C-alpha positions as CSV (number, residue, x, y, z in Angstrom):
1,M,-10.4,-18.8,-2.6
2,T,-12.0,-16.9,-4.8
3,E,-11.4,-16.5,-8.0
4,G,-12.3,-13.1,-10.2
5,N,-8.9,-11.5,-12.7
6,G,-6.7,-13.6,-10.6
7,L,-6.3,-16.1,-7.8
8,V,-7.2,-15.1,-3.7
9,M,-6.2,-17.7,-1.1
10,F,-6.3,-17.0,2.6
11,A,-3.7,-19.4,3.3
12,E,-0.6,-19.7,4.8
13,P,1.5,-19.6,1.6
14,D,3.5,-22.5,0.4
15,Y,6.8,-21.1,-0.8
16,A,7.6,-24.3,-2.1
17,E,4.8,-25.3,-4.2
18,L,4.2,-21.8,-5.9
19,G,7.7,-22.5,-6.8
20,E,7.1,-26.1,-8.2
21,M,4.1,-24.0,-10.0
22,G,7.0,-21.5,-11.7
23,Y,5.4,-18.5,-9.7
24,M,7.9,-15.9,-8.5
25,F,6.9,-14.2,-5.5
26,A,7.0,-11.3,-3.0
27,D,5.6,-9.8,0.0
28,M,5.0,-6.4,-1.9
29,H,4.1,-4.2,1.1
30,F,7.1,-4.0,3.8
31,H,8.2,-1.4,5.9
32,T,12.1,-0.3,7.4
33,N,13.4,1.9,9.9
34,V,13.6,4.4,7.3
35,S,9.5,5.0,7.9
36,D,7.9,3.5,10.8
37,S,9.4,0.8,11.4
38,F,12.8,-0.5,13.2
39,T,13.9,-3.0,10.7
40,V,17.1,-2.7,9.0
41,P,16.7,-3.4,4.9
42,E,19.7,-5.7,5.4
43,A,17.6,-7.8,8.1
44,A,15.2,-7.9,5.8
45,V,17.0,-9.3,3.2
46,A,18.9,-11.7,5.1
47,L,15.1,-13.6,6.3
48,A,13.8,-13.2,2.6
49,R,16.5,-15.4,1.8
50,E,16.2,-17.8,4.5
51,R,12.6,-17.9,4.4
52,G,12.8,-18.2,0.0
53,T,10.7,-15.2,-0.4
54,G,11.2,-12.1,-2.3
55,L,10.1,-9.0,-1.1
56,A,9.3,-5.3,-2.3
57,I,10.4,-2.5,0.0
58,T,7.7,0.2,0.5
59,D,8.7,2.4,3.2
60,H,6.6,5.6,2.8
61,N,7.2,8.5,0.9
62,L,11.0,7.2,1.2
63,I,13.3,5.4,-0.7
64,A,16.9,5.3,1.3
65,S,16.0,1.7,2.7
66,I,15.9,0.3,-1.2
67,P,19.6,0.6,-1.9
68,K,20.7,-1.0,1.2
69,A,18.1,-3.9,0.2
70,M,19.6,-4.1,-3.4
71,R,23.3,-4.2,-2.0
72,A,22.5,-7.2,0.5
73,A,20.5,-9.1,-2.4
74,G,22.4,-11.8,-3.2
75,G,20.1,-13.8,-5.2
76,V,17.2,-12.4,-3.1
77,T,14.3,-10.1,-5.6
78,V,13.6,-6.6,-3.7
79,I,11.5,-4.7,-5.9
80,P,11.6,-0.7,-5.4
81,G,8.5,0.6,-4.5
82,M,7.3,2.9,-2.2
83,E,3.7,3.8,-0.3
84,V,2.7,7.3,-0.7
85,S,0.5,9.0,2.1
86,T,-1.8,11.4,-0.3
87,T,-2.5,14.8,1.5
88,D,-6.4,13.5,1.1
89,G,-5.7,10.2,2.5
90,P,-5.6,7.3,0.7
91,H,-2.0,5.0,0.9
92,I,-0.8,4.4,-2.5
93,L,1.3,1.7,-3.2
94,V,3.7,2.4,-6.0
95,W,6.4,0.2,-7.7
96,F,8.8,0.1,-10.3
97,Y,10.8,-1.7,-12.7
98,E,14.2,0.0,-12.0
99,Y,15.4,1.9,-9.1
100,R,16.6,4.4,-11.2
101,D,13.4,5.7,-12.4
102,L,11.7,5.5,-8.9
103,Q,14.8,7.7,-7.9
104,R,14.2,10.3,-10.2
105,F,10.3,10.2,-9.7
106,W,11.2,10.4,-5.9
107,F,13.6,13.5,-6.2
108,G,10.5,15.4,-8.2
109,F,7.9,14.7,-7.2
110,I,7.7,13.6,-3.7
111,R,10.7,15.0,-2.5
112,P,9.4,18.8,-2.6
113,R,6.4,17.9,-0.8
114,L,7.8,15.8,2.1
115,L,7.0,17.7,5.8
116,S,9.4,17.4,8.9
117,C,8.0,13.8,9.9
118,P,8.3,12.6,6.1
119,W,6.4,9.7,6.3
120,L,3.2,11.7,6.9
121,A,0.3,12.8,4.7
122,L,2.5,14.9,2.1
123,E,1.5,18.4,1.0
124,D,-0.2,19.4,-2.0
125,C,-0.4,15.3,-3.1
126,P,-4.2,14.3,-3.7
127,T,-4.6,11.3,-5.0
128,E,-5.7,12.4,-8.5
129,K,-2.6,14.4,-8.6
130,L,0.0,11.7,-7.1
131,L,-2.2,8.9,-10.0
132,G,-2.0,11.9,-12.5
133,A,1.5,12.0,-12.1
134,L,2.3,8.2,-12.5
135,E,1.0,7.5,-15.5
136,G,2.7,7.4,-18.4
137,E,5.9,6.1,-15.9
138,P,7.3,2.6,-15.8
139,C,5.8,1.4,-12.5
140,V,3.0,-0.1,-10.9
141,V,0.0,1.1,-8.7
142,S,-2.1,-0.3,-6.4
143,A,-4.2,0.9,-3.5
144,A,-3.0,-0.4,-0.3
145,H,-5.2,-1.4,2.7
146,P,-8.4,-0.2,0.4
147,M,-11.0,0.2,3.6
148,G,-8.9,2.3,5.4
149,Y,-7.2,1.1,9.1
150,F,-10.2,1.6,12.4
151,G,-12.7,3.9,10.4
152,T,-9.6,6.3,9.1
153,N,-9.4,7.7,5.1
154,K,-6.0,6.0,4.4
155,G,-8.3,3.6,2.2
156,M,-8.8,4.5,-1.6
157,E,-12.1,2.4,-1.2
158,A,-12.9,3.9,2.2
159,C,-12.9,7.6,0.7
160,I,-15.3,6.3,-2.3
161,R,-17.8,4.9,0.2
162,K,-18.1,8.0,1.8
163,G,-18.1,10.2,-0.8
164,Y,-15.0,12.1,-0.7
165,L,-13.4,10.6,-4.3
166,D,-14.5,9.9,-7.3
167,S,-14.7,6.0,-7.9
168,R,-13.5,7.1,-11.7
169,L,-9.9,7.5,-9.7
170,T,-9.8,3.9,-9.9
171,R,-9.4,3.6,-13.8
172,M,-5.7,5.1,-13.0
173,L,-4.3,2.3,-10.7
174,D,-3.8,-1.2,-11.8
175,A,-4.7,-3.2,-8.6
176,Y,-6.1,-2.7,-4.8
177,E,-4.5,-5.0,-2.3
178,V,-6.8,-7.6,-1.6
179,I,-5.3,-9.4,1.6
180,C,-3.4,-6.6,3.8
181,G,-1.8,-8.6,6.4
182,G,-2.8,-5.8,8.6
183,M,-6.8,-5.6,8.0
184,T,-9.6,-7.9,9.4
185,R,-10.7,-10.3,6.9
186,A,-13.9,-8.9,6.3
187,G,-11.3,-5.6,5.2
188,N,-9.9,-7.3,3.1
189,L,-13.3,-9.4,1.9
190,N,-14.1,-5.8,0.9
191,A,-11.3,-5.2,-1.3
192,L,-11.5,-8.0,-3.2
193,A,-15.3,-7.6,-4.0
194,A,-14.4,-3.5,-5.2
195,A,-11.7,-4.6,-6.9
196,E,-13.7,-7.4,-8.9
197,S,-16.5,-4.7,-9.2
198,Y,-13.9,-2.2,-10.5
199,G,-11.4,-5.0,-13.1
200,L,-8.6,-4.1,-11.4
201,S,-5.9,-6.9,-10.5
202,Y,-5.1,-8.1,-7.1
203,T,-2.2,-7.5,-4.9
204,G,-0.9,-8.7,-1.3
205,G,1.4,-8.0,1.1
206,T,1.7,-8.0,5.0
207,D,2.4,-4.6,5.8
208,G,5.2,-5.2,8.0
209,H,6.7,-3.6,10.2
210,F,8.3,-6.1,12.4
211,L,10.7,-8.6,10.9
212,A,8.6,-11.6,11.8
213,D,6.0,-10.5,9.4
214,L,7.7,-10.2,6.0
215,G,6.3,-13.2,3.7
216,S,2.9,-14.1,5.5
217,V,1.8,-12.9,2.4
218,V,3.2,-13.0,-0.7
219,T,1.5,-11.6,-4.4
220,A,2.6,-14.0,-6.9
221,V,3.1,-14.0,-11.1
222,K,4.5,-16.6,-13.7
223,A,7.2,-14.5,-14.3
224,H,11.1,-15.2,-14.1
225,D,12.2,-11.6,-13.8
226,V,10.6,-8.3,-12.0
227,D,10.0,-6.7,-15.2
228,G,7.8,-10.0,-16.1
229,F,6.2,-10.0,-12.4
230,L,5.3,-6.2,-12.3
231,S,3.7,-6.8,-15.9
232,G,1.7,-9.8,-14.9
233,I,0.0,-7.8,-12.2
234,A,-1.1,-5.5,-14.6
235,A,-2.3,-7.7,-16.6
236,G,-4.5,-9.2,-14.2
237,R,-2.5,-12.1,-14.1
238,S,-1.4,-12.0,-10.0
239,V,-2.3,-14.6,-7.4
240,V,-2.5,-13.4,-3.6
241,V,-1.6,-15.8,-0.9
242,G,-1.8,-14.7,3.0
243,T,-3.4,-14.6,5.9
244,E,-3.9,-11.5,8.1
245,K,-2.0,-10.7,11.6
246,T,-3.4,-11.8,14.7
247,A,-4.6,-8.7,16.9
248,A,-2.1,-9.3,19.6
249,E,0.5,-9.1,16.1
250,K,-1.8,-5.5,15.1
251,I,-1.5,-4.4,18.3
252,R,2.3,-4.9,18.2
253,T,2.6,-3.3,15.2
254,G,1.0,0.0,16.3
255,S,3.1,0.2,19.4
256,E,6.2,0.1,17.6
257,S,4.4,2.5,14.6
258,F,3.7,5.2,17.6
259,A,7.3,5.3,19.1
260,K,8.5,6.5,15.6
261,F,5.9,8.9,15.3
262,L,7.2,10.0,18.7
263,E,10.5,11.0,17.2
264,H,8.7,13.7,15.8
265,A,5.8,14.2,17.4
266,P,5.3,18.5,17.0
267,S,5.2,17.5,13.3
268,A,3.1,14.3,13.4
269,M,0.4,15.7,15.7
270,R,0.6,19.1,13.5
271,V,-0.4,16.8,10.5
272,Q,-2.6,14.3,12.1
273,S,-5.0,17.4,13.2
274,V,-4.9,19.0,9.9
275,S,-6.1,15.1,8.8
276,A,-9.2,15.3,11.3
277,G,-10.2,18.9,10.4
278,R,-10.7,18.1,7.0
279,S,-12.3,14.7,7.5
280,I,-14.4,16.5,9.9
281,R,-15.2,19.6,7.0
282,R,-16.0,16.8,4.8
283,G,-18.4,14.7,6.7
284,A,-20.2,18.1,7.7
285,K,-20.4,18.7,3.9
286,R,-21.6,15.6,3.2
287,A,-24.3,15.6,5.8
288,A,-25.4,18.9,4.5
289,D,-25.4,18.1,0.4
290,E,-28.4,15.1,1.2
291,I,-30.5,17.4,4.0
292,R,-30.4,19.3,0.3
293,S,-30.7,16.5,-1.7
294,L,-34.4,15.9,0.8
295,D,-35.2,19.3,0.9
296,P,-35.7,21.2,-2.2
297,R,-36.2,24.6,-0.9
298,L,-32.7,24.4,0.1
299,R,-31.1,23.7,-2.8
300,G,-29.2,26.9,-4.7
């Protein structure tokens, strides 16, 4: 257990206890068959009802599952969200207070930047540009899995530590995802330490791609509705409780995502190749800058 802007506990969530303490809670990072999962939104809502938790639908760059989930909600808290895959690497979670505002933002900013494999990195959408576009929008913004997956640049903190992004960009965020079900404990602890150093709030979610993943990580706030819940996160009053997936579960998730990518194989390969090339160029530039800093004759 670590205390900071809120409270973070690496333990299996006790929904009954959270409810008795006056918390509203939800798995804030869950995918459906609209992006890189095979889970239908209605099934996710049904399981959320059975387990007694809320959920946020956060498909990559896409929002079509949200109205389906909301129609099936029947008392289940469904928070409209999206996980944006930026051009320069980081994945950014954004949750809107109202679906209509998310829909407006998606049509105006996200849709024009979609590629043929719509859940991979957007075109002309670097992290700073996305965060700038979100300023003033009625939403809450958190960096997903900040340390990135398997050494990739899909985490904001990973890019900051590599020197690809300026840490001042964190001022444009509300939170860091400090327990991501798909990350390692070490990665989540690093994300938590970074969040504390920046004075950010906390969010947590499973990064669920399988139905069974739902709710093993939740974000909780003492609130009575979605407005109060999201405002509580932004104000630093969130509690995150959960545990990471097992190694077998992570492998299964990776296999499912790969299977979905095969549906858009040519586009997916092109986007991943461009991303890899960008990383190589960044690494070469960083190495050259370090060499120049050591030898004054190479400056200028």
